[in-house]
C-alpha positions as CSV (number, residue, x, y, z in Angstrom):
1,M,-59.6,22.4,-19.5
2,S,-56.6,24.3,-18.3
3,L,-55.1,26.5,-20.3
4,S,-52.2,23.7,-21.3
5,D,-55.1,21.6,-22.9
6,K,-56.6,24.5,-24.7
7,V,-53.1,25.0,-26.8
8,E,-52.5,21.7,-27.2
9,E,-55.9,21.2,-28.3
10,K,-55.0,24.7,-30.5
11,N,-51.2,22.7,-32.0
12,N,-53.6,19.8,-32.9
13,T,-55.8,21.9,-34.8
14,A,-53.2,23.5,-36.9
15,L,-51.5,20.6,-37.2
16,N,-54.6,19.0,-38.7
17,P,-55.2,19.9,-42.2
18,V,-58.8,17.9,-41.6
19,I,-61.1,21.0,-40.7
20,S,-64.2,19.1,-40.2
21,E,-66.4,15.8,-39.5
22,L,-67.9,16.0,-42.8
23,D,-64.3,16.7,-44.3
24,A,-63.0,13.0,-41.9
25,W,-65.9,11.1,-43.3
26,V,-64.8,11.8,-46.6
27,G,-61.5,11.8,-45.9
28,I,-61.5,8.0,-44.7
29,L,-64.7,6.1,-47.5
30,Y,-62.5,8.1,-50.1
31,S,-59.1,7.0,-49.0
32,C,-60.6,3.1,-48.8
33,I,-62.3,3.3,-52.1
34,A,-58.8,4.7,-53.7
35,A,-56.8,1.8,-51.7
36,D,-55.6,-0.2,-54.9
37,N,-53.9,3.2,-56.4
38,Q,-57.0,3.2,-58.7
39,I,-60.1,5.7,-58.2
40,K,-63.1,4.3,-60.9
41,D,-65.8,7.2,-61.2
42,S,-68.7,3.7,-60.4
43,E,-66.6,3.6,-56.7
44,T,-66.9,7.2,-56.3
45,A,-70.3,7.1,-57.2
46,S,-71.2,4.2,-55.4
47,L,-69.6,6.4,-52.2
48,S,-71.9,10.0,-53.2
49,K,-75.0,7.0,-52.7
50,L,-73.6,5.9,-49.3
51,L,-72.6,9.2,-48.1
52,Y,-75.9,10.8,-48.9
53,S,-77.8,8.2,-47.9
54,K,-77.0,9.3,-44.2
55,E,-78.4,12.2,-42.5
56,K,-75.5,14.3,-41.8
57,F,-74.4,14.7,-46.1
58,A,-77.9,15.7,-46.6
59,G,-77.6,18.8,-49.2
60,V,-73.9,19.0,-48.5
61,D,-71.7,19.2,-51.9
62,I,-69.1,15.7,-52.0
63,A,-67.2,16.2,-54.6
64,P,-65.5,19.5,-53.2
65,L,-64.5,16.8,-50.4
66,Y,-63.1,14.2,-52.8
67,V,-60.9,16.8,-54.1
68,K,-60.0,18.2,-51.1
69,S,-59.5,14.5,-50.0
70,Y,-57.3,13.7,-53.0
71,H,-55.0,16.6,-52.4
72,L,-55.0,16.0,-49.3
73,K,-54.2,11.9,-49.4
74,A,-51.5,12.9,-51.7
75,A,-49.4,15.5,-49.3
76,L,-50.0,13.3,-46.4
77,G,-49.7,9.8,-47.8
78,Q,-52.9,7.6,-47.3
79,L,-51.8,6.0,-43.9
80,K,-51.3,9.6,-42.3
81,Y,-54.4,11.1,-43.5
82,I,-56.2,8.5,-42.2
83,A,-54.7,9.0,-39.3
84,A,-55.9,13.1,-39.4
85,C,-59.1,12.4,-40.5
86,C,-60.2,9.5,-37.5
87,E,-59.0,12.6,-34.8
88,Q,-62.9,14.8,-36.4
89,I,-64.7,11.3,-35.6
90,T,-67.1,11.6,-33.4
91,K,-67.3,9.0,-30.7
92,E,-70.6,7.9,-31.8
93,D,-69.3,7.4,-35.3
94,K,-66.1,5.6,-34.9
95,E,-67.6,2.3,-35.0
96,T,-70.1,3.5,-38.0
97,V,-67.1,5.0,-40.3
98,F,-65.0,1.8,-38.9
99,A,-68.0,-0.7,-40.5
100,L,-68.1,1.8,-43.6
101,A,-64.3,1.8,-44.5
102,L,-64.4,-2.3,-44.5
103,E,-67.6,-2.5,-46.2
104,I,-65.6,-0.4,-48.6
105,L,-62.5,-2.3,-48.4
106,L,-63.3,-6.0,-48.1
107,S,-66.2,-5.5,-51.4
108,D,-64.4,-7.7,-53.8
109,G,-64.3,-10.1,-50.7
110,L,-60.7,-10.3,-50.3
111,L,-58.4,-9.1,-48.1
112,G,-54.6,-8.0,-49.1
113,E,-51.9,-6.3,-47.6
114,E,-53.1,-2.8,-48.3
115,E,-56.4,-3.2,-46.5
116,K,-55.1,-4.9,-43.7
117,N,-52.6,-2.1,-43.2
118,V,-55.4,0.7,-43.4
119,I,-58.1,-1.5,-41.4
120,E,-55.3,-2.2,-38.7
121,V,-54.5,2.4,-38.2
122,L,-58.9,2.3,-38.7
123,S,-58.3,0.0,-35.7
124,K,-56.0,1.7,-33.8
125,E,-56.5,5.5,-34.6
126,L,-60.7,5.2,-34.3
127,K,-59.9,3.2,-31.1
128,I,-62.0,0.4,-32.2
129,D,-61.9,-2.6,-29.6
130,S,-59.9,-6.0,-30.7
131,G,-63.4,-7.9,-30.2
132,M,-65.6,-5.3,-31.9
133,T,-63.1,-5.0,-34.4
134,S,-63.3,-9.3,-35.7
135,K,-66.6,-8.6,-35.7
136,I,-67.2,-6.3,-38.5
137,I,-64.7,-8.1,-40.2
138,E,-66.7,-11.8,-39.8
139,V,-70.1,-9.9,-40.9
140,I,-68.6,-7.5,-43.5
141,F,-66.8,-11.1,-45.1
142,L,-69.8,-12.7,-44.8
143,K,-71.9,-10.1,-46.8
144,N,-69.9,-10.5,-49.5
145,K,-68.9,-13.8,-49.7
146,G,-69.1,-15.0,-53.5
147,N,-69.2,-10.8,-55.0
148,T,-68.3,-11.0,-58.5
149,K,-68.4,-7.1,-58.0
150,E,-66.5,-4.1,-55.8
151,I,-68.2,-1.2,-55.1
């Protein structure tokens, strides 16, 4: 790594308030449950259950991560915050996080304008190719067809 690469990496880290991969996972998924600008207790409970099912969240207190996500989303705006979170997701987790985010966004079987915007940002920032994006969306819609409740 050249000196200029190290300086650029340091500057990017200094500019990005999302400092860990766990912050990023929670930030992206929390933003998805907040896409409609309201967060129900049932949604955070479902999100907590989903996160605790992942090995990387074993023993992690998620509540402070929710609080941090709430404040950063408010300060940066939803789409900018999601983009900042995407920078911290490892390559091997990008498609997983994308699929989980879509599961949350499309849980009601509907694709509104705000959901479309979030999907576009996630797809671009996580560098998910259009073919994979289409496959994931298709599977999520099939899975959620006929749902009467959101996550």
